[in-house]
N, CA, C and O atoms as CSV, one atom per row, in Angstrom:
chain,resi,resn,atom,element,x,y,z
A,1,ASP,N,N,33.590,-0.105,18.616
A,1,ASP,CA,C,32.508,-0.732,19.162
A,1,ASP,C,C,31.724,-1.467,17.420
A,1,ASP,O,O,31.470,-0.851,16.384
A,2,GLY,N,N,31.584,-2.620,17.672
A,2,GLY,CA,C,30.852,-2.950,16.397
A,2,GLY,C,C,29.389,-2.900,16.367
A,2,GLY,O,O,28.816,-3.021,15.284
A,3,SER,N,N,28.723,-2.733,17.461
A,3,SER,CA,C,27.337,-2.382,17.725
A,3,SER,C,C,26.897,-1.112,17.194
A,3,SER,O,O,25.774,-1.068,16.693
A,4,SER,N,N,27.680,0.024,17.233
A,4,SER,CA,C,27.301,1.255,17.103
A,4,SER,C,C,27.276,1.201,15.488
A,4,SER,O,O,26.298,1.720,14.949
A,5,GLY,N,N,28.224,0.643,14.707
A,5,GLY,CA,C,28.218,0.574,13.261
A,5,GLY,C,C,26.847,0.029,13.192
A,5,GLY,O,O,26.078,0.794,12.610
A,6,PHE,N,N,26.354,-0.991,13.586
A,6,PHE,CA,C,25.191,-1.878,13.299
A,6,PHE,C,C,23.990,-0.950,13.580
A,6,PHE,O,O,23.103,-0.728,12.756
A,7,ARG,N,N,24.055,-0.350,15.013
A,7,ARG,CA,C,22.876,0.600,15.100
A,7,ARG,C,C,22.644,1.795,14.015
A,7,ARG,O,O,21.555,2.301,13.745
A,8,GLY,N,N,23.759,2.093,13.519
A,8,GLY,CA,C,23.989,2.968,12.413
A,8,GLY,C,C,23.358,2.668,11.191
A,8,GLY,O,O,22.594,3.385,10.545
A,9,GLU,N,N,23.773,1.491,10.933
A,9,GLU,CA,C,23.213,0.798,9.507
A,9,GLU,C,C,21.567,0.741,9.778
A,9,GLU,O,O,20.836,1.459,9.096
A,10,VAL,N,N,21.064,-0.054,10.702
A,10,VAL,CA,C,19.849,0.144,11.125
A,10,VAL,C,C,18.913,1.551,10.915
A,10,VAL,O,O,17.803,1.522,10.383
A,11,ALA,N,N,19.522,2.711,11.398
A,11,ALA,CA,C,19.072,3.906,11.561
A,11,ALA,C,C,18.970,4.166,9.932
A,11,ALA,O,O,17.898,4.523,9.444
A,12,ARG,N,N,19.881,4.010,9.304
A,12,ARG,CA,C,19.989,4.073,7.848
A,12,ARG,C,C,18.986,3.428,7.007
A,12,ARG,O,O,18.331,3.993,6.131
A,13,LEU,N,N,18.918,2.183,7.348
A,13,LEU,CA,C,17.657,1.172,6.563
A,13,LEU,C,C,16.552,1.639,6.861
A,13,LEU,O,O,15.713,1.669,5.960
A,14,GLU,N,N,16.157,2.195,8.313
A,14,GLU,CA,C,14.981,2.534,8.569
A,14,GLU,C,C,14.693,4.155,7.888
A,14,GLU,O,O,13.545,4.483,7.586
A,15,GLU,N,N,15.639,4.915,7.732
A,15,GLU,CA,C,15.300,6.012,7.022
A,15,GLU,C,C,14.871,5.617,5.275
A,15,GLU,O,O,13.874,5.977,4.650
A,16,LEU,N,N,15.880,4.868,4.877
A,16,LEU,CA,C,15.697,4.289,3.419
A,16,LEU,C,C,14.182,3.817,3.363
A,16,LEU,O,O,13.484,4.009,2.367
A,17,GLU,N,N,13.764,3.230,4.430
A,17,GLU,CA,C,12.328,2.322,4.468
A,17,GLU,C,C,11.352,3.536,3.976
A,17,GLU,O,O,10.738,3.507,2.910
A,18,GLN,N,N,11.295,4.781,5.072
A,18,GLN,CA,C,10.442,5.714,5.097
A,18,GLN,C,C,10.659,6.361,3.814
A,18,GLN,O,O,9.584,6.770,3.375
A,19,LEU,N,N,11.730,6.634,2.975
A,19,LEU,CA,C,11.779,7.405,1.986
A,19,LEU,C,C,11.267,6.595,0.690
A,19,LEU,O,O,10.843,7.205,-0.292
A,20,VAL,N,N,11.319,5.412,0.729
A,20,VAL,CA,C,10.488,4.432,-0.140
A,20,VAL,C,C,9.000,4.473,0.150
A,20,VAL,O,O,8.230,4.604,-0.801
A,21,THR,N,N,8.575,4.379,1.276
A,21,THR,CA,C,7.230,4.630,1.750
A,21,THR,C,C,6.526,5.591,1.147
A,21,THR,O,O,5.537,5.350,0.454
A,22,THR,N,N,7.248,7.412,1.496
A,22,THR,CA,C,6.805,8.137,1.124
A,22,THR,C,C,6.585,8.273,-0.476
A,22,THR,O,O,5.542,8.699,-0.972
A,23,ALA,N,N,7.628,7.884,-1.150
A,23,ALA,CA,C,7.837,7.571,-2.613
A,23,ALA,C,C,6.586,7.038,-3.190
A,23,ALA,O,O,5.873,7.494,-4.083
A,24,LEU,N,N,6.481,5.941,-2.458
A,24,LEU,CA,C,5.413,5.160,-3.251
A,24,LEU,C,C,4.056,5.727,-2.887
A,24,LEU,O,O,3.222,5.573,-3.779
A,25,SER,N,N,3.698,6.246,-1.971
A,25,SER,CA,C,2.428,6.828,-1.715
A,25,SER,C,C,1.897,7.936,-2.834
A,25,SER,O,O,0.759,8.240,-3.191
A,26,ALA,N,N,3.197,8.404,-3.229
A,26,ALA,CA,C,3.032,9.854,-4.127
A,26,ALA,C,C,2.668,9.000,-5.530
A,26,ALA,O,O,2.250,9.763,-6.400
A,27,LEU,N,N,2.726,7.691,-5.922
A,27,LEU,CA,C,2.416,7.078,-7.404
A,27,LEU,C,C,0.776,7.164,-7.187
A,27,LEU,O,O,0.160,7.033,-6.129
A,28,PRO,N,N,0.261,7.425,-8.517
A,28,PRO,CA,C,-1.023,7.223,-8.404
A,28,PRO,C,C,-1.624,5.652,-8.456
A,28,PRO,O,O,-1.036,4.841,-9.171
A,29,ARG,N,N,-2.479,5.354,-7.900
A,29,ARG,CA,C,-3.069,3.845,-7.282
A,29,ARG,C,C,-3.929,3.451,-8.380
A,29,ARG,O,O,-4.738,4.155,-8.985
A,30,ALA,N,N,-3.614,2.106,-8.570
A,30,ALA,CA,C,-4.886,1.414,-9.659
A,30,ALA,C,C,-5.836,0.504,-8.894
A,30,ALA,O,O,-5.419,-0.130,-7.925
A,31,CYS,N,N,-6.931,0.432,-9.244
A,31,CYS,CA,C,-8.111,-0.192,-8.778
A,31,CYS,C,C,-7.486,-1.637,-8.845
A,31,CYS,O,O,-6.811,-1.900,-9.840
A,32,GLY,N,N,-7.663,-2.655,-7.810
A,32,GLY,CA,C,-7.182,-3.858,-7.536
A,32,GLY,C,C,-8.189,-4.987,-8.343
A,32,GLY,O,O,-8.002,-6.203,-8.326
A,33,HIS,N,N,-9.203,-4.345,-8.989
A,33,HIS,CA,C,-10.443,-5.197,-9.756
A,33,HIS,C,C,-10.251,-4.739,-11.394
A,33,HIS,O,O,-9.991,-5.533,-12.297
A,34,CYS,N,N,-10.421,-3.437,-11.539
A,34,CYS,CA,C,-10.553,-3.366,-13.019
A,34,CYS,C,C,-9.351,-2.523,-13.504
A,34,CYS,O,O,-9.212,-2.148,-14.668
A,35,GLY,N,N,-8.529,-2.276,-12.527
A,35,GLY,CA,C,-7.044,-1.526,-13.123
A,35,GLY,C,C,-7.173,0.067,-13.209
A,35,GLY,O,O,-6.182,0.793,-13.298
A,36,CYS,N,N,-8.665,0.606,-13.171
A,36,CYS,CA,C,-8.562,2.247,-13.427
A,36,CYS,C,C,-7.689,2.876,-12.260
A,36,CYS,O,O,-7.652,2.417,-11.119
A,37,HIS,N,N,-6.935,4.083,-12.741
A,37,HIS,CA,C,-6.019,5.091,-11.925
A,37,HIS,C,C,-6.871,6.003,-11.132
A,37,HIS,O,O,-7.937,6.403,-11.600
A,38,SER,N,N,-6.406,6.402,-9.794
A,38,SER,CA,C,-6.815,7.528,-9.583
A,38,SER,C,C,-6.839,8.919,-10.187
A,38,SER,O,O,-7.629,9.827,-9.928
A,39,LEU,N,N,-5.871,8.918,-11.003
A,39,LEU,CA,C,-5.864,10.161,-12.097
A,39,LEU,C,C,-7.052,9.878,-12.990
A,39,LEU,O,O,-7.569,10.948,-13.313
A,40,GLN,N,N,-7.577,9.000,-13.427
A,40,GLN,CA,C,-8.365,8.551,-14.425
A,40,GLN,C,C,-9.966,9.136,-13.717
A,40,GLN,O,O,-10.821,9.786,-14.319
A,41,LEU,N,N,-9.999,8.754,-12.553
A,41,LEU,CA,C,-11.066,8.932,-11.621
A,41,LEU,C,C,-11.263,10.507,-11.237
A,41,LEU,O,O,-12.380,11.002,-11.086
A,42,GLY,N,N,-10.070,11.218,-11.101
A,42,GLY,CA,C,-9.978,12.298,-10.596
A,42,GLY,C,C,-10.388,12.527,-8.893
A,42,GLY,O,O,-10.730,13.554,-8.308
A,43,ARG,N,N,-10.226,11.330,-8.462
A,43,ARG,CA,C,-10.392,11.114,-6.692
A,43,ARG,C,C,-9.406,9.960,-6.197
A,43,ARG,O,O,-8.942,8.962,-6.749
A,44,PRO,N,N,-9.292,10.469,-5.029
A,44,PRO,CA,C,-8.397,8.717,-4.493
A,44,PRO,C,C,-9.199,7.590,-4.318
A,44,PRO,O,O,-10.351,7.678,-3.893
A,45,LEU,N,N,-8.633,6.475,-4.635
A,45,LEU,CA,C,-9.408,5.375,-4.675
A,45,LEU,C,C,-9.754,4.713,-3.066
A,45,LEU,O,O,-8.952,4.903,-2.152
A,46,LEU,N,N,-10.815,4.059,-2.891
A,46,LEU,CA,C,-10.933,3.276,-1.807
A,46,LEU,C,C,-10.066,2.509,-1.093
A,46,LEU,O,O,-9.559,1.590,-1.737
A,47,LYS,N,N,-9.736,2.617,0.087
A,47,LYS,CA,C,-8.830,1.409,0.278
A,47,LYS,C,C,-9.331,0.303,1.388
A,47,LYS,O,O,-10.034,0.617,2.348
A,48,CYS,N,N,-8.921,-0.897,1.154
A,48,CYS,CA,C,-9.373,-1.977,1.941
A,48,CYS,C,C,-9.052,-1.436,3.498
A,48,CYS,O,O,-7.970,-0.982,3.872
A,49,THR,N,N,-10.141,-1.581,4.230
A,49,THR,CA,C,-10.356,-1.298,5.143
A,49,THR,C,C,-9.649,-2.234,6.203
A,49,THR,O,O,-9.357,-1.615,7.226
A,50,ALA,N,N,-9.349,-3.384,6.214
A,50,ALA,CA,C,-9.014,-4.510,6.807
A,50,ALA,C,C,-7.164,-4.483,6.696
A,50,ALA,O,O,-6.408,-4.529,7.666
A,51,CYS,N,N,-6.863,-4.420,5.628
A,51,CYS,CA,C,-5.199,-4.606,5.524
A,51,CYS,C,C,-4.540,-3.060,4.952
A,51,CYS,O,O,-3.333,-2.832,4.881
A,52,ALA,N,N,-5.460,-2.242,4.632
A,52,ALA,CA,C,-4.925,-0.884,3.865
A,52,ALA,C,C,-4.192,-1.121,2.665
A,52,ALA,O,O,-3.736,-0.155,2.052
A,53,GLY,N,N,-4.025,-2.262,2.260
A,53,GLY,CA,C,-2.887,-2.564,1.316
A,53,GLY,C,C,-3.599,-2.658,-0.260
A,53,GLY,O,O,-2.862,-2.599,-1.244
A,54,ALA,N,N,-4.884,-2.789,-0.392
A,54,ALA,CA,C,-5.816,-2.949,-1.636
A,54,ALA,C,C,-6.493,-1.886,-1.916
A,54,ALA,O,O,-7.013,-1.420,-0.902
A,55,TYR,N,N,-6.796,-1.066,-3.240
A,55,TYR,CA,C,-7.369,-0.154,-3.552
A,55,TYR,C,C,-8.486,-0.470,-4.414
A,55,TYR,O,O,-8.575,-1.585,-4.928
A,56,TYR,N,N,-9.254,0.343,-4.588
A,56,TYR,CA,C,-10.501,-0.072,-5.518
A,56,TYR,C,C,-11.362,1.114,-5.757
A,56,TYR,O,O,-11.551,1.868,-4.803
A,57,CYS,N,N,-11.898,1.375,-6.882
A,57,CYS,CA,C,-12.578,2.587,-7.368
A,57,CYS,C,C,-13.707,2.701,-6.945
A,57,CYS,O,O,-14.226,3.818,-6.962
A,58,ASN,N,N,-14.513,1.424,-6.373
A,58,ASN,CA,C,-15.859,1.549,-5.778
A,58,ASN,C,C,-16.016,0.205,-5.264
A,58,ASN,O,O,-15.287,-0.752,-5.524
A,59,ARG,N,N,-17.171,0.220,-4.407
A,59,ARG,CA,C,-17.673,-1.058,-3.672
A,59,ARG,C,C,-18.015,-1.979,-4.534
A,59,ARG,O,O,-18.066,-3.123,-4.082
A,60,ASP,N,N,-18.285,-1.815,-5.735
A,60,ASP,CA,C,-18.443,-2.980,-6.489
A,60,ASP,C,C,-17.158,-3.615,-7.133
A,60,ASP,O,O,-17.220,-4.725,-7.661
A,61,CYS,N,N,-16.285,-3.072,-7.092
A,61,CYS,CA,C,-15.056,-3.437,-7.580
A,61,CYS,C,C,-14.306,-4.344,-6.397
A,61,CYS,O,O,-13.663,-5.373,-6.604
A,62,GLN,N,N,-14.527,-3.761,-5.212
A,62,GLN,CA,C,-14.443,-4.359,-4.085
A,62,GLN,C,C,-14.728,-5.593,-3.931
A,62,GLN,O,O,-13.950,-6.540,-3.809
A,63,ARG,N,N,-16.148,-5.582,-3.937
A,63,ARG,CA,C,-16.791,-7.014,-3.746
A,63,ARG,C,C,-16.622,-8.009,-4.874
A,63,ARG,O,O,-16.671,-9.221,-4.666
A,64,ARG,N,N,-16.433,-7.509,-6.013
A,64,ARG,CA,C,-15.744,-8.701,-7.194
A,64,ARG,C,C,-14.347,-8.845,-6.834
A,64,ARG,O,O,-14.052,-9.974,-7.225
A,65,ALA,N,N,-13.298,-8.299,-6.286
A,65,ALA,CA,C,-12.239,-8.573,-6.309
A,65,ALA,C,C,-11.799,-9.366,-4.906
A,65,ALA,O,O,-10.653,-9.754,-4.680
A,66,TRP,N,N,-12.961,-9.530,-3.993
A,66,TRP,CA,C,-12.815,-9.777,-2.449
A,66,TRP,C,C,-12.499,-11.422,-2.632
A,66,TRP,O,O,-11.813,-11.884,-1.720
A,67,PRO,N,N,-12.871,-12.297,-3.603
A,67,PRO,CA,C,-12.855,-13.800,-3.480
A,67,PRO,C,C,-11.093,-14.056,-3.855
A,67,PRO,O,O,-10.600,-15.039,-3.303
A,68,SER,N,N,-10.283,-13.323,-4.640
A,68,SER,CA,C,-8.819,-13.357,-4.832
A,68,SER,C,C,-8.100,-12.317,-3.376
A,68,SER,O,O,-7.141,-12.534,-2.636
A,69,HIS,N,N,-8.940,-11.348,-3.439
A,69,HIS,CA,C,-8.178,-10.667,-2.153
A,69,HIS,C,C,-7.924,-11.119,-1.039
A,69,HIS,O,O,-6.837,-11.038,-0.468
A,70,LYS,N,N,-9.136,-11.754,-0.542
A,70,LYS,CA,C,-9.291,-12.358,0.774
A,70,LYS,C,C,-7.757,-13.316,1.208
A,70,LYS,O,O,-7.277,-13.370,2.340
A,71,LEU,N,N,-7.292,-13.895,0.161
A,71,LEU,CA,C,-6.367,-14.798,0.104
A,71,LEU,C,C,-5.062,-14.227,0.731
A,71,LEU,O,O,-4.213,-14.951,1.250
A,72,SER,N,N,-4.983,-13.077,0.655
A,72,SER,CA,C,-3.798,-12.275,0.924
A,72,SER,C,C,-4.015,-11.165,1.836
A,72,SER,O,O,-3.024,-10.577,2.270
A,73,CYS,N,N,-5.305,-10.763,2.219
A,73,CYS,CA,C,-5.641,-9.753,3.062
A,73,CYS,C,C,-5.242,-10.082,4.277
A,73,CYS,O,O,-5.487,-11.208,4.709
A,74,GLN,N,N,-4.474,-9.030,5.121
A,74,GLN,CA,C,-4.302,-9.212,6.664
A,74,GLN,C,C,-4.560,-8.333,7.548
A,74,GLN,O,O,-3.949,-7.268,7.469
A,75,LYS,N,N,-5.309,-8.486,8.381
A,75,LYS,CA,C,-5.624,-7.231,8.917
A,75,LYS,C,C,-4.488,-6.575,9.598
A,75,LYS,O,O,-3.543,-7.239,10.025
A,76,LYS,N,N,-4.571,-4.950,9.739
A,76,LYS,CA,C,-3.329,-4.253,10.212
A,76,LYS,C,C,-3.349,-4.501,11.803
A,76,LYS,O,O,-4.355,-4.823,12.435
A,77,GLY,N,N,-2.243,-4.326,12.266
A,77,GLY,CA,C,-2.006,-4.071,13.957
A,77,GLY,C,C,-1.611,-5.405,14.377
A,77,GLY,O,O,-1.349,-5.628,15.559
């Protein structure tokens, strides 16, 4: 049956997506405005609360980056 092969491929792709997501989350993040890394700060960066896809070292960098970030920011959910 061809559909079980397709389901198997989908399951493998979903597993691969999870592995990639896990690997990427382990990388040091960079501030979306000034570019400093969490390793430089010695603490995690702040995450955009709307999309969770942008990171900033502080509120000032988040405010300064907003004019460009708002063009791609899409609320989760």
